[in-house]
N, C-alpha and C positions, 0 to 999 in steps of 0.2 A: 341326812337321808331325808328325800321329800316325803310329806305325809298328805292325806286328804284333809282338806280344810273343814273341821267340824266347829269352828269357832263361829258362833252367831255374832254377827256385826253389821251395822249399817253403813259402814265406810268401805267403799270399793275404790280401786283404782283403774284408770283408763286402760282398757285392754284385757281387763281380768275376765277369765272364762268360768263357765259353770255348765253341768250337764243336768238337764231337767227331764221329768217325766220317764225316768229310767232307774238306774240305781247309781250306786257310788262310782262305777267305772263305764257306765254306758248311759247315753241319753241324748237328747237335742242340745247341740251346742248353741249357747248364748254368750253374748260378749257386752261388756259394759263400756259404752261410749258416750260422751257428751251428758253424763249424768244419769243414763238410762240403760236398762237392760234391753237388749234386742237379739234377733236371730241372725243366722247367716245362710244365705241362699246357696242352693246346691249346684249352680251352674259352675262346670269345671271342677267340682269337688272330687277329690280323689284320695288315694291312700297316703299320698305324701302330705296332703293338708291334715288328714286325720292324724297322722304321726306327729305333727307339730302340736296338735290340740292334746294329745295324750301326754306329751312330754311336759307341756306347760302346766298340765294339771298334776304332774308328778307320778303319772302312770307310764312305765317305761316300756311296755310292750303293746302293739296295736294288734286288734283282732280283726277289724273291719271298718269301712266307711259307709255310713247308711244315708238314706234319703227320705225324710219325712217318716221314718220308721217308728218314731218315738211320739207320734201324734203332732198336730200343727200347734205352732206357738201363737202368741198374740203380740200386739204392739208393733214396735219398729223392726224393719229388716236392715241391719247395719251395714252388712258386707255382701258383695257379690263378686263373681268372678275370681275367687281366691286361688292363687297360683303359688304354691310352696315347692321349694326344692327338697323339703324334708329335713333340713339341717338347722332351720331357724329355732330360736328359743321362744319366739312369741308369734301369734297368729298376725299381729299387725306388722310383723317384720316381713311378711310374704307380700308378693304383688296382690292388689285388690282394688275394688272400686267401691264407692258408697252409692253410686247410681245404680238403679237396678229396675227390672220389670218383672219381678218375682212376686208370688203369693206364698203364703205360709204353707201351702201344700208342697213346697219346695225346700222346706227347712232342712238343713244339713245335720247329721248326727254322727256319733263314733261309738264303737265299743272297744274299750281298752281292757287290759288285765292288770293284775296286781304284781308287785315286785317282791323279790325275796326279802323277807325281814319285816314286811308290812304288818301292822297290828291291827285288830279290830276288838270290839268289846261285844258280847253276845249275851242274849237273855237277861239283859238288865235294862239300862236307860242309856241316854246319849253320853253319860259321863262314867257310868259303872257297869261292870259286867264280867263275864268270864274272858280271860285273856286268850286270844287266839292269834297264831302267827302264820304267815304265808311262806312255806319253804318248799323248793323242789316242785313247784307246780300245784301244791295242795295246802289247804288250811288245816291246822291241827292245834292241839291244846298245849298248856305248859303245866308240867307236875309241880305240886306246891312243896316239894322237899326244899328246905332252907329257904322258902320264900318269905320276904320281909318287906318292910316299909321302903327300903332303898331300891328294892327291885320295883316296887310299884311307883316311885318317883320317876323312874326311867321310862315306864310305860306311860304314864300320864304326860310326860313331858314330850315323848314321841308322837303321842296323838294330838299334841296341840293344846292340851288343857293345862289348868293350873296346877297347884301342888296336889300330891297324892293325900287323900283322907284316910285310906286304909288299905291294907294287903290281906286279902281274904282267901281262906283256904277251904279244903273239903268240899269242893264243888257247891260253894255257897250260892251260886247263881245257876244250880242245876248242872247235870253232867253232860259233857259234850260226846261227840261221837267221832269216829274215824282215828287219825293217827295222833300220837301224843308226841310232838316234836322235840321238847326241851325238857330237861331235868337238872336238879341241882344248880339253879340260877344263883349266882352271887355278883351282885352290883355294888359299886361303891356309892352310886346315886348320882354321879356326874355325867355318866355316859349319855350319848345323844341317841343310841339305839339298843334294844334288848340284846341284840346279837353281839354288841361290843362287850357284854357282860361275860364272865366266866360261866360256862355251862357245858352240859354234855348231851348227847343225843342218845345215849344208851340209857335204858331206864328199867325200872321194876314196878312202875306205877299203874293204877287203874283210873279210869275217868272219875272215880269217887274222890280223887285228889286233885282235880282240876283247879288251877289258880285263878284268882280274880282280883280286881282293883276297884277302888272308888276314887274319883278324881274331882277336885273342884272345877267348876265349869269355866273359871277364868283365872288368870294370873293376878296376884295382888298388885294392884296398882295399874291394871288395864283400863284404858280409856274407851269411850264412845261418844258419839254425838246423837242426841235425841231430838225428835220433833222439829227436824228441819230437813235437810237432805244430806247427800254423801259428803259434802265439804262444809256445812255449816249446821249449827244447832246447839242445844244446851249440853254442857260438859258434865259427864258422869263418870265416876271412878268406881272401880271394885275393890273394896276392902272389907276384911273380916267376913268374906263369905257372902256379901251382898253389895248391890249397886246402890250408889248415893250421889247427891249433887255437891257442887263447890259453891260457896258463897262469894259474891262479887267484891266484898271489902278488899280494897287496894289491887283490884284486878286490873291489869294493863296489858299493853301489846307484848312486854316480854313474856308474860305467863302465857298469852295466847300463842306466841311462837313456839314454846316448848310443847304445849298441847298439840298443835298442828303437826310439829316434827315427830312427835311421838306416835302420831296416827299415820305417818308415812307421807304427809304432804310437804311441799317445799317451805312453806312458812305461813304465816297469817296475813289476812288482809284487813282485819279489824276485829273489834269486840262486839258482842252481842248481848243484850239483857232480856228479860222475860216478856219485853214488849214484843220480841220478834218470835217467840215460841211459847208454848204453853208452859204453865208451872210444873215442876217436878213433884215427886211425892217420896215418901219414905225418909230415909237417913240423910242428913247433910254432913258429909264426912269432912270436908276441909274448910278452913277460914283463913283470911289474912295471908293468902299465897304471895310470896314474894320470890320471884325467878330473876336471874340475870339474863336469861335469854338463850344460854348456851348449854343448859342442862339436857340430858337425854331422857329424862322422865320427870314427870311432875312432882313425883315423891322426892326427888333430888333437891327440889326447892325448899325454901324455909315456908312453914305453915303452922296452923294451929288446929287441934281437933275439936277444942271448945268453941262455941259460938253462941252468938245471940241473933241468929239470921232466921229468916223464913224463905219459903220457896219463892217468894216475890223478888228475892235478891239472887236467884240463881244465875251463875256465870255462863256465858257462852261465847263461841268464836265463829269467825268466818276464815276457812283456810283456802289456800291457793293450791289447786292441783298442777298448776303450771308455773314456770317462771314468768315474770313480767316481761313481755316483749317477745314471747315465745311465737314462732311461726308454724303453719301447718299448710298443706295442700288438699283441697277439697274438690270432690266431683271430677277427678280426672280419670283418664282411661287406665292409668297405672299409678303406682306409688311415687314415680318420678316426675308427675306432672299434674296440674290442677290449678283451681282458683287459690290465691294467697290470701290467707286469713292470719290476723296477728292478735295476740292475747293481751289486752290492756285493761286494767281496773276490773279484773275478774271476768271480763266479757269478750267473747271472740267477736271480731269484726273484719271487714273487707278492706281493700286498698284500692284507692281510685287510679286509673291509668293514666292521668295527666303526667307526662314527661317520663313515663315508664320506659326503661330501655334495658338492654342487655346487661349493663353493669349492675342494675338494681336487681335483675334475675340471678346474676352471679353471686351476689351476696346472700340471697334467699337459698339457693340451691347448696351452697357450701356450708351454710348454717345448719341445714337439715342433714349434712354428712355426705352429700353427693360431690363428685369430682368436676363440678362446674356446670355451666348452663349452656343449653343449645338455642333456646329462644325466649323472648319476653313477649307475652301476649296481651291483648287488651280487648276491649269491648265485650267482656263477658264471655269469652270463647268457651270457657268450661261451665257455663250457666251462671245465672244471677244469684248472688247471695241474699241474705236476709238480715235484718238487724241493722247494727251500727256500721257506718264506713269510718274506720279509724284514721287512716292516713291519706293524704293527698300530696301532689307535688313532690314526691320522693326523689331525691338526687344522690346517688351513691357514687364513690370513686371506684368501687370494686374491691378495696382492701379492708373494708369493715368487717367485723365478725358477726354483726347482728344488724337487722333491718332498721331497728330503732337507734342505731349509731349513725345512721345516714341522716342528711338534711330532709326534713318533711314538715307538713303542715297538718294541724288536726281540724282546721276550718276549712270547708270544701263546699263546692256547689255541684257535686257529682250525685249521680243516681247509680243503683246497681247494675245498670246496663253498661257501665264503664269499669266494672270490676276487673282488676288486674290478674294476670296468671303467669305461669312459667313452665317451661319444659326443660328439666335438668338432664344431664347425662346420666343414663341408666347405670346401674351396678355392673352390668356385663360389657361396658364400654369405657373409654377413657384410658385404656392402657397405653403405654408408651413402648417403643423399641428403638434401637440404634441399628442402622443398616449401613452397608458398604464400608465398614471400618476395618482396621486391621485386626481387632480382636472384639470380644464382647463388651469392652468398656469404652469403645469409641465408636463414632459413626454419625451419620445424618439421623435427626431426631424425627420420628413419625408418631403420630397419635391415631388412635382407632376411634372414629366417629361415624355415625350412621351406617354402620356395617362396612366401612371402608377404611383403609389405612390411607393417611394423608400426611404431607409434610408440614413443618412449621416455618413460617417465612423468617428470614434472616434480618428483615428490617427491625432496628432497635433491639436485636438480640444482644446480651450482654453476659457477664460472668454470673450475675445474680440468677438470671433465667437458666443458665447452665447448672448452677448449684441445685436448683429445684429438681431438674431432670435427673441428675445424678442420685439425689437424696431419695426420689421416688422410686428409682430403680434399685435402691439399696446398696449404691456404690460408694458412699461417702461424698465427697465434695468434688467439684470440677477442677481440673488443672489446666484446661485450655478450652476455647470456644471459638467457633469460626461462624461468619455470616454468609459463607459461600459454599458452594458445593465441593470445592477443593478442600481437603484431599480426599473426600469421601464419595468417590465414584464420578461417572459421567452424567451430563445433563440428560433428565428423563422428562417425558411429557406426563407429570403427575400433579394431582391437585394439592392445593393447600387448605388446611383446616384451621390454622390459627395464624396470626400475624400480629406484630405491634405490641408484644408482651412486655408488661411492666411488673415483673416480680420484684418482691423486696428480699427474696432469698429464703423466707421463712415458711412459705406455703407448703402444705402437705402434698399438693399435686399441681402440675403445670396447668390443668383445667381451672383451678381456682385462682390463677393470676389475672389481674386486670388486663385487658387487651383492648385494642383499637382496630378498626378496619383500615387495612393498608392495601394497596396494590403492590403485588409481588411478581417479579419475573422468573422465569425458569433459570436456575442456577443460583438464585438468592436463598439459599437453604441454611436453616440453623443447624449446627453441629457442635458436638462436645466430645472431649476426652475426660474420662473420670478417673479417679483414683483406682489403681489396681490392687491395692493391699487391704481392702475393706470388706471383700466379699468372700473369697475362697478360703474358709476356715472350717475346722471340725464343727463348730457350733451351729453353722447355718448352711452346710453343704450335705445334704442327707439323700438316701436313695431309697425307692421302694418299688415293688413290682405289683402291677394291678392287672385285672382282667386276665387271669391265668387259668380261667374255666375250673377252679377248684384246686389247682395245682400251686401250693405256695412257692414252689421253687421255679416257677415259670410266669411269664407275663410280660406287659409293656413296662419299660424302664421309665420312671419318673424321678426327677430330681427337685430337691427344694433349694431354690435359688433367689435371691433378691426378694425374700420374703413371701414367695409363693411356690407352689408345685406346678410343675410343667413336664413336657416331654422331651425327648431327644431325637433329633431328625437322624435317618439312618444313612446319610451321606458319609461314607468312609467307614460305616460300622461293620466290624469283623469279629471274628472269634476271640482276638486279643483283648478288644474292649469288654466283650462278654465275659471273659475270665475276670477281669478286674472287678466288674459289677458283682459276680457271683461270689467272689472271695471277700469283697468288701461287706456283703450282706451275711457272710458265714455259711453260704450255701454250697461250698465246695467248688469244683471246677465246672465251666460251662461245657455243655454237650452241643450247644447251637447257639449261633448268633441269629436271632429271629428278626426279619424285616418285614416286608409287605405281606399282609394277610393272616398273620398268626393271632393277633390280638384284636380287640375291639376297638372302634373309632372313638377317640376322645375328644374333647372340647377344651378349650383353654389355650394357654401360651405354650410355644415350642421354645424352650430355654436354650438348648445346645444343639450343634451340629459340628460335623468334621472332627469328632473326638479321635485322638490318635494315641492309643496305648501301644507299648511294646508287650504287655502281658504280665510284667513282673511288678507293676505298681500296686501299692497297698490300698489306694483310694483313687477313685475316678477323677477327683480334681487335680491329680498329678498328671493327668492325660489331656490338659487343656493347654495346647500350644497356641502360638499367635494364629490368627486367622478364625479363631472361634468366635462365633457371633450368636446372639440371642435372636432366634427365629430368622433364618435366610429365606429369601423369596422362592428358591426352588423347592422348599419343603412345604408339606401340609400333613394332616394327621394320617393320611393314608401311608405316610412313610415314617411313622414312629418305630423307634428302635425296640427290640425286645431281646429276651435271653430265655434260655432253657438251661437251668443248673442241675448238677447231678444230685445235690442234696447234702445233708450234714455227714452222712457215713463216709462219702468220698474224702472228706476233709481229714477224717480220722485215718484213712488207709494212706492217703498221700503225705500227710505231714507227721504222722506217728509211727505207723507200721513200717513205711518204707525206709525212713531214716534209721529206725531202729535195727532193722534186718541189715542193712548197709554197715552200720556201725559194728555189729556182731561179726559180720564177715571180715571187715578190716581188722579186728582184734584177732581173730583167729589166724589170719595170715601173718600177721607180726609175731604172734606166739609161735607159729611153726618155724618161721625163719630163725627166730632166737634159739629155739630148741635144737635145730640142726646145724647150728653155727660151728660148734666145736667138732661134732663129727665130720662135717665137711672138710674142716681143716686138717684133721687127722688122717682123712682118707688121702688128701693131697701129699701128706708128709710121710705116707708109708713107702714110697719110693725115695731111697736115699739120693743124695747128690753125688756126682762123680767124685773121684778121689781129690779133686780140688773144689769142694762144694761151695767155698766163698766165692771163688771165680765164677762158678756156674749160676750161683744166686745173684751176682751182681749183674747179670744180664737181665734180670727181673726187676730188681730194686736194689739201690745202694744200701747195704747193710749197716752202714753207719747211721742211717735213719731209724733202724729198728730199734724200739725202746728196749733196755735191758730187763731181763726177767730173772727174777731171784731163782737160783737153782742152776744156771749155766755152769758147764764144767769146762776147763781149759787145761792144757798141760803145764808141767812145771816151767816149760821155756817160754809160757806165754802164749802159745799159738792156740787158736781157737779151732784149728781144723786138722789136728795131727791124729785124730781117731776116725776110723771108718767102721759102719756097723758090722757086727759079726752075724747078725740074724737073717740078713736079707742078702741073697747072692746075686742081686741086681743092682746096678747103678746106671745113671743116665749120662751119656756123652754130651759134649757141648752141642753137637748138632741133633740130639734127640734120639740117638740110638741107645737101645737097651741092651746091656752086656752082661753075661753071666760071668761071676768070679769063681775061680777054682780056689781050693783050700790053700795052695802054695801062694797064689797071688794075695789072698787075704792076709796071710802071714807076712809075707813081705811088705805089705802096706802098713801093718801095724808097727813093724820095725824100722821102716825106712824114715828118713828125715824129710821135712817139708821141701827140701831142695830138689828131691828125686821125683820123678813122675810115676803115676800108677801104671802098671802093666795092662796091655790091651791084648785082646785075643790076635792070634797070629794072622787070622784071616782078614784082619782090618788093614787098610792101605797105609803105606808109611806116610803118606801126606797127611793123613788125618793127625798122626802123632806130632808132626811139625806144627799143625794148627793149634793143638792142644798146648803145646809148649809155648808157642808165641802168644797165645791169647790168655792164657791163665798163669802158668807156672813162672815165667820169667818176671812179669811185675809183682807177683806176690812174693817171689824170693827176694826181690830187691826190698820190698817193704818189710820182710821179716828181718833182713839184716840190719835195716835202720832200726827196727824196734829193739833188736838185741843190743846193738850198739849203745842206745839210750839206757838200757838196763844196765849194762856194764858201766856206765857213767855213774852208776849209784842212785838211780831213780831220783834225780835231782828234784823234779817237779812232777809229782803224780798227776796233777791236773792238766799239765801241759801234755804228759804222756798219753792221758786219755783223749785229749782232743786232738793229738796229732794222728790218731789211728782213725782209719775209716771203719773199724770194727769195734763195736762197744762190747767189752768183755765183763764177765761176772766170774769171781774167783771160786764159786761153788757150783757144783753139778752133780746131784745125788740121785739121779735116775738112770735107767739103762739106755736112754737115747743118746745117740750120739750129737756131737755139737751141730753137724750139719743138718740132721733130722729136726733138731730142736729149733734151729733158726728158720728152717724152711716151714715148720709148723707155725711158728710165730709170724712169718711173713703172710701165710694164707689166712691166719686169723685176722691180721690187720685189713686184708683186702675184703674179707667177708664182712668184717665190721664197717668198712666204708660203704659197701653195698647195702646193708641193713639201714 
């Protein structure tokens, strides 16, 4: 957790900030540059600039940006025309200039607030006092229940002090006022913040129990440089609660390297002795220090505490705040242009413009983190420098990583009127795109420079150049390259921004590849086809909604693709695409596919267009057919696609409630069908078969296929149909007529053999009797005769007997149903089972 810097030190780093003439969270902004503190001019100063200042100081919330509110500063004005986006981590990362026309009446300031968990010590000294913590927008005290030295250690460490000297209770530093935020704090002593310790916010304390601490001013072994400047001086170390010097016996460059690195510098430039600074006083802590040069602290080296030294032998160092050969741009209108200066022998100096060209500028710009150079300037275009001219006759190939890797001379006949400068590609330019390809991984290569998209000439274009393009776009490696416009569209009258590239394949951007000026004809365009399997994955394909005017379920759709966030063009955008977006984000179904006019205008890349979803995909990446391109020429940000989602509740209704209800209904229907299966069969079986039930049944189904059911009853003769029900006076004729039987008919039917026909009412036509005899009785009589003959042969083979019959019989039947009723009931059950 960031804390306010309360450590007194004379060592500062380039770009360090402080607030003056205010308080801990508000004041005039001052920045440390070139070894001196200076102010910032308020030209263009706004809330975004102030936000960066507060963040850099460890104060997370901004209250205001002010202008000379905290009185006028003195000395240098380091920065002017500061222009931050608000997301930078350091004020030097913002666009700015060091040339100004300001006075100290224009000094910029800020007012920041505190962060939750921040600590302060009150009513004591800088290193001791009552502990107060900032929570929920208010300062409050800590109750001393269970308060001990481990808790105090955490407080002292969080405040940036040394070890804890004491944990104090009973309002030792007087009683506080207001809230008591914490009670029963229990720390192990290793936590980085007091809020990381076990604690409770409910208490029964009064302010007479406010806790306090006493901390050592500095950590054991902490170093500082005295009687010199920020990077050079006498070495002093904090031991046993006091500062002391180091004797120079066996003091060498390895010892100096450890000291400089511990102080936060890159390394040492040399050794100093008391000739270069005044003699120290007090204790001499160390002697005979022997370091290998790789230790992280001077106390990690071998040393002695006994000595025979005097302060005339005090050791000193000169540290380097920059790497040897570092470059910087000075006095330019922005941070991407200016006079070139190089750091050599601990001194900044300029570069002479003899033989200075675009390849030299390319090396400088790419070394500084830009994506290439636009121009190499001479004749002190950005003003004349002062001091030493370091380099002359610089000659770079364009592939070097540092300016001092190029050929150059240190002897010169130049003046500062010949100081060299560069104009680099700004951070908001240099983007690439592929156009007129079959999909987003293929097409003609274009680069965005000077506010315009332009082509890259195909002269000297090869697979190494294509690999750099694909890598910069995040697509892996190239599988194909072309030097002509075919197959990527028709010849168009468009400008060329680059040509004659000489990439080695390892550059981070196409703008940092060496290039030569070549003439290029229309149709001679560089093109690539990149690997298609290195981009669309779960890890780097993400979605988000922005500018929804406070509605988290609505807004412009943005996709993370090729290492950057961008928008989607609304060409082909519809409700099916919107549904996939909403469901992927977990926001339910889409209620609207928003196109022109719903959301704010965005800047930056347009990454996708012509998205084609059917609405059932789980991820928008599954909707990327051939023909998708990164930024199509018909699109601009007025056509950014957006969505309106229903919200998370709809997800629960659609995906939980609806399926659950449907499942319950389905189970209910199955249960009803199962429960009524047997009653349905019984209902159909209540009407008996005619006197020849088997013949009638055979018009519906061959009874030889009805499985035998235990309990079937047959006659002694082996016939399955020689009984007719006595309880129901009705039977069905083969033609479907229902006939009532009289008692005489039923009696005759019970006594008759199966070769006789059942009697029919006299009002039925004689033709129908013939039909019944021909259809049912004669075939069955013949079958019965065959069966009886087989039985008379002694039942030679029961299995053959069973298989030879079309009717499967069971020798037992112990209920009151007739055989015909029983078989018909089984038949209907069989049909119902099939339906279920």
